[in-house]
N, CA and C of each residue as an Amber inpcrd file, in Angstrom:
protein
   270
 -24.8280000 -34.4720000 -17.5260000 -24.4220000 -33.5550000 -16.4690000
 -23.5970000 -32.4240000 -17.0810000 -23.8030000 -31.2360000 -16.5860000
 -23.0320000 -30.1010000 -17.1130000 -21.6670000 -29.9360000 -16.4590000
 -21.2680000 -30.8810000 -15.6350000 -19.9600000 -30.8040000 -14.9830000
 -19.2960000 -32.1630000 -15.0730000 -17.9870000 -32.1620000 -14.8770000
 -17.2180000 -33.3890000 -15.0300000 -16.7320000 -33.8940000 -13.6720000
 -16.8390000 -35.1910000 -13.4780000 -16.3390000 -35.8190000 -12.2530000
 -14.9090000 -36.2740000 -12.5200000 -13.9510000 -35.8070000 -11.7030000
 -12.5600000 -36.1970000 -11.9300000 -12.3580000 -37.7040000 -11.7590000
 -11.4820000 -38.2720000 -12.5790000 -11.1800000 -39.7080000 -12.4840000
 -10.3320000 -40.0020000 -11.2460000  -9.5090000 -39.0400000 -10.8580000
  -8.6790000 -39.1780000  -9.6590000  -8.8450000 -37.9220000  -8.8150000
  -8.8960000 -38.1310000  -7.5040000  -9.0560000 -37.0050000  -6.5850000
  -7.9260000 -37.0470000  -5.5710000  -7.2480000 -35.9200000  -5.4300000
  -6.1720000 -35.7860000  -4.4520000  -6.7890000 -35.9220000  -3.0560000
  -6.2530000 -36.8030000  -2.2600000  -6.8140000 -37.0910000  -0.9440000
  -6.9000000 -35.8390000  -0.0710000  -6.0080000 -34.8920000  -0.2560000
  -6.0260000 -33.6700000   0.5630000  -7.1800000 -32.7510000   0.1770000
  -7.7410000 -32.9540000  -1.0110000  -8.8650000 -32.1200000  -1.4810000
 -10.1540000 -32.9120000  -1.6240000 -10.1680000 -34.1690000  -1.1880000
 -11.3230000 -35.0500000  -1.4010000 -12.6100000 -34.4880000  -0.7990000
 -12.5490000 -34.0090000   0.4290000 -13.7480000 -33.4800000   1.0860000
 -14.2970000 -32.2790000   0.3220000 -13.4110000 -31.3750000  -0.0290000
 -13.8010000 -30.1620000  -0.7650000 -14.4230000 -30.5240000  -2.1180000
 -13.7970000 -31.4360000  -2.8370000 -14.2780000 -31.8250000  -4.1640000
 -15.6190000 -32.5560000  -4.0660000 -15.7570000 -33.4420000  -3.0870000
 -17.0250000 -34.1660000  -2.9020000 -18.1680000 -33.2040000  -2.5970000
 -17.9120000 -32.2340000  -1.7170000 -18.9460000 -31.2460000  -1.4000000
 -19.3220000 -30.4300000  -2.6380000 -18.3290000 -30.0710000  -3.4310000
 -18.5730000 -29.3000000  -4.6490000 -19.4030000 -30.1080000  -5.6510000
 -19.0520000 -31.3730000  -5.8550000 -19.7910000 -32.2190000  -6.7920000
 -21.2240000 -32.4570000  -6.3270000 -21.4070000 -32.6590000  -5.0280000
 -22.7490000 -32.8600000  -4.4930000 -23.6000000 -31.6060000  -4.7020000
 -23.0410000 -30.4440000  -4.4150000 -23.7720000 -29.1870000  -4.6110000
 -24.1140000 -28.9850000  -6.0860000 -23.1680000 -29.2580000  -6.9800000
 -23.4350000 -29.1200000  -8.4110000 -24.5320000 -30.0770000  -8.8660000
 -24.5100000 -31.2810000  -8.3360000 -25.5150000 -32.2790000  -8.6920000
 -26.9080000 -31.8350000  -8.2560000 -27.0280000 -31.3700000  -7.0210000
 -28.3220000 -30.9070000  -6.5280000 -28.7940000 -29.6880000  -7.3110000
 -27.9110000 -28.7370000  -7.5600000 -28.2830000 -27.5440000  -8.3370000
 -28.7740000 -27.9180000  -9.7260000 -28.1000000 -28.8780000 -10.3600000
 -28.4890000 -29.3350000 -11.6970000 -29.8950000 -29.9340000 -11.6700000
 -30.1510000 -30.8150000 -10.7150000 -31.4610000 -31.4820000 -10.6190000
 -32.5660000 -30.4930000 -10.2710000 -32.3110000 -29.5780000  -9.3540000
 -33.3090000 -28.5750000  -8.9800000 -33.6460000 -27.6970000 -10.1820000
 -32.6290000 -27.3520000 -10.9720000 -32.8620000 -26.5520000 -12.1690000
 -33.7420000 -27.2630000 -13.1800000 -33.5960000 -28.5670000 -13.2970000
 -34.4150000 -29.3370000 -14.2330000 -35.8730000 -29.4030000 -13.8090000
 -36.1400000 -29.3870000 -12.5150000 -37.5190000 -29.4640000 -12.0270000
 -38.3840000 -28.3500000 -12.6070000 -37.8170000 -27.1710000 -12.7350000
 -38.5730000 -26.0280000 -13.2540000 -38.9320000 -26.1970000 -14.7290000
 -38.2350000 -27.0730000 -15.4200000 -38.4700000 -27.2590000 -16.8510000
 -39.5250000 -28.3230000 -17.1690000 -39.9380000 -29.1150000 -16.1910000
 -40.9200000 -30.1650000 -16.4470000 -42.2760000 -29.5600000 -16.7650000
 -42.9330000 -30.1180000 -17.7440000 -44.2710000 -29.6500000 -18.1120000
 -45.3080000 -30.4890000 -17.3790000 -46.5370000 -29.9870000 -17.3480000
 -47.6320000 -30.7460000 -16.7370000 -47.8210000 -32.0670000 -17.4860000
 -47.6330000 -32.0270000 -18.7910000 -47.7690000 -33.2430000 -19.6020000
 -46.7400000 -34.3020000 -19.1840000 -45.4940000 -33.8800000 -18.9640000
 -44.4530000 -34.8150000 -18.5310000 -44.7420000 -35.3750000 -17.1420000
 -45.3080000 -34.5500000 -16.2830000 -45.6000000 -34.9990000 -14.9190000
 -46.7810000 -35.9660000 -14.8910000 -47.7030000 -35.8430000 -15.8430000
 -48.8660000 -36.7280000 -15.9130000 -48.5990000 -38.0140000 -16.6940000
 -47.5650000 -38.0040000 -17.5160000 -47.2540000 -39.1520000 -18.3660000
 -46.8720000 -40.3750000 -17.5220000 -47.2160000 -41.5590000 -18.0350000
 -46.8120000 -42.8040000 -17.3760000 -45.4510000 -43.2500000 -17.9100000
 -44.5600000 -43.6330000 -17.0030000 -43.2260000 -44.0890000 -17.3590000
 -43.0520000 -45.5360000 -16.9090000 -42.3760000 -46.3270000 -17.7300000
 -42.0630000 -47.7110000 -17.3800000 -40.8900000 -47.7200000 -16.4040000
 -41.1140000 -48.2640000 -15.2150000 -40.0450000 -48.3370000 -14.2210000
 -39.7420000 -49.7680000 -13.8050000 -40.7120000 -50.6660000 -13.9510000
 -40.4770000 -52.0650000 -13.6210000 -40.3040000 -52.3510000 -12.1440000
 -40.8520000 -51.4990000 -11.2940000 -40.7650000 -51.7380000  -9.8640000
 -41.6860000 -52.8890000  -9.4930000 -41.3950000 -53.5480000  -8.3930000
 -42.2010000 -54.6630000  -7.9080000 -43.6490000 -54.2070000  -7.7320000
 -44.5430000 -54.8630000  -8.4180000 -45.9770000 -54.6010000  -8.3840000
 -46.3580000 -53.2030000  -8.8610000 -45.4240000 -52.4480000  -9.4200000
 -45.7200000 -51.1250000  -9.9820000 -44.8640000 -50.9250000 -11.2260000
 -45.2670000 -51.5010000 -12.3320000 -44.4390000 -51.3910000 -13.5320000
 -44.4360000 -50.0030000 -14.1600000 -45.4880000 -49.1960000 -13.8700000
 -45.5700000 -47.8520000 -14.4480000 -45.9640000 -46.8480000 -13.3690000
 -45.3770000 -45.6570000 -13.4770000 -45.7270000 -44.5770000 -12.5560000
 -45.7480000 -43.2660000 -13.3270000 -46.3880000 -42.2460000 -12.7580000
 -46.4260000 -40.9330000 -13.3950000 -45.1200000 -40.1860000 -13.1280000
 -44.9110000 -39.1290000 -13.8780000 -43.7420000 -38.2850000 -13.6560000
 -43.7280000 -37.7090000 -12.2550000 -44.9090000 -37.3330000 -11.7450000
 -44.9990000 -36.8070000 -10.3760000 -44.5360000 -37.8460000  -9.3570000
 -44.9870000 -39.0810000  -9.5330000 -44.5910000 -40.1480000  -8.6140000
 -43.0860000 -40.4080000  -8.7060000 -42.5420000 -40.2870000  -9.8960000
 -41.1110000 -40.4970000 -10.0820000 -40.3030000 -39.4230000  -9.3590000
 -40.7110000 -38.1630000  -9.5030000 -40.0210000 -37.0680000  -8.8140000
 -40.1550000 -37.2340000  -7.3020000 -41.3480000 -37.5780000  -6.8300000
 -41.5470000 -37.7820000  -5.3960000 -40.6920000 -38.9460000  -4.8910000
 -40.5940000 -40.0120000  -5.6880000 -39.7510000 -41.1440000  -5.3110000
 -38.2910000 -40.7480000  -5.1900000 -37.8190000 -39.9070000  -6.1070000
 -36.4270000 -39.4420000  -6.0390000 -36.2120000 -38.5720000  -4.8060000
 -37.2060000 -37.7280000  -4.5070000 -37.1020000 -36.8610000  -3.3370000
 -37.0160000 -37.6820000  -2.0490000 -37.9050000 -38.6670000  -1.9090000
 -37.8930000 -39.4660000  -0.6840000 -36.6380000 -40.3270000  -0.5970000
 -36.1460000 -40.7850000  -1.7330000 -34.8970000 -41.5780000  -1.7430000
 -33.7250000 -40.7180000  -1.2710000 -33.6740000 -39.4730000  -1.7400000
 -32.6180000 -38.5540000  -1.3290000 -32.7210000 -38.2690000   0.1700000
 -33.9470000 -38.0650000   0.6600000 -34.1460000 -37.8130000   2.0950000
 -33.6930000 -39.0140000   2.9130000 -33.9850000 -40.2020000   2.4240000
 -33.5770000 -41.4280000   3.1170000 -32.0520000 -41.4990000   3.2370000
 -31.3500000 -41.2510000   2.1500000 -29.8860000 -41.3200000   2.1760000
 -29.2850000 -40.1970000   3.0060000 -29.9400000 -39.0470000   3.0010000
 -29.4630000 -37.9480000   3.8430000 -29.5630000 -38.3530000   5.3110000
 -30.6700000 -38.9950000   5.6730000 -30.8340000 -39.4750000   7.0470000
 -29.7720000 -40.4920000   7.4190000 -29.4740000 -41.3990000   6.4820000
 -28.4250000 -42.3890000   6.7430000 -27.0770000 -41.7040000   6.9580000
 -26.7880000 -40.7070000   6.1390000 -25.5160000 -39.9840000   6.2670000
 -25.4420000 -39.2490000   7.5970000 -26.5590000 -38.6750000   8.0190000
 -26.5730000 -37.9520000   9.2880000 -26.3210000 -38.8990000  10.4660000
 -26.9370000 -40.0690000  10.4430000 -26.7120000 -41.0590000  11.5060000
 -25.2400000 -41.4780000  11.5240000 -24.6770000 -41.7220000  10.3390000
 -23.2660000 -42.1190000  10.2500000 -22.3660000 -41.0280000  10.8370000
 -22.6150000 -39.7710000  10.4700000 -21.7940000 -38.6750000  10.9850000
 -21.9020000 -38.5810000  12.5040000 -23.1220000 -38.6160000  13.0140000
 -23.3230000 -38.5040000  14.4660000 -22.6820000 -39.6780000  15.2150000
 -22.7440000 -40.8710000  14.6370000 -22.1240000 -42.0440000  15.2670000
 -20.6050000 -41.8920000  15.3290000 -20.0710000 -41.0420000  14.4720000
 -18.6270000 -40.8020000  14.4480000 -18.2510000 -39.4710000  15.0870000
 -19.1600000 -38.9310000  15.9000000 -18.8580000 -37.7220000  16.6640000
 -18.8860000 -36.4360000  15.8730000 -19.5160000 -36.4440000  14.7160000
 -19.5840000 -35.2390000  13.8820000 -21.0180000 -34.7380000  13.8910000
 -21.1870000 -33.4850000  14.2550000 -22.5410000 -32.8970000  14.2480000
 -22.7650000 -32.2590000  12.8740000 -23.7100000 -32.7810000  12.0920000
 -23.9610000 -32.2160000  10.7630000 -24.4180000 -30.7680000  10.8540000
 -23.9000000 -29.9440000   9.9550000 -24.3020000 -28.5360000   9.8810000
 -24.8580000 -28.3110000   8.4800000 -26.1370000 -28.0280000   8.4040000
 -26.7540000 -27.7920000   7.0940000 -27.9250000 -26.8330000   7.2610000
 -28.3220000 -26.2660000   6.1350000 -29.4710000 -25.3730000   6.0820000
 -30.3920000 -25.8450000   4.9800000 -31.6690000 -25.5940000   5.1440000
 -32.6330000 -25.8920000   4.0850000 -32.7850000 -24.6920000   3.2090000
């Protein structure tokens, strides 16, 4: 990662720091996507998943995307259950 995660976070700045780290993480990953070659996307990678020990780079990226979408949905439900309306843009 090109950025450092603090070992301790001041509680008064926790929300701000978490949002900053999340944005940096997404920006870093999105930047890497542009660098993948067709060869890397077609290559088989050992993942050891149940009944799928190997997948292509494309399947791996798609799996990460759907996993992120799943967790985003969970976070949105949690926020709404606590009376917070999520505000985001695509």
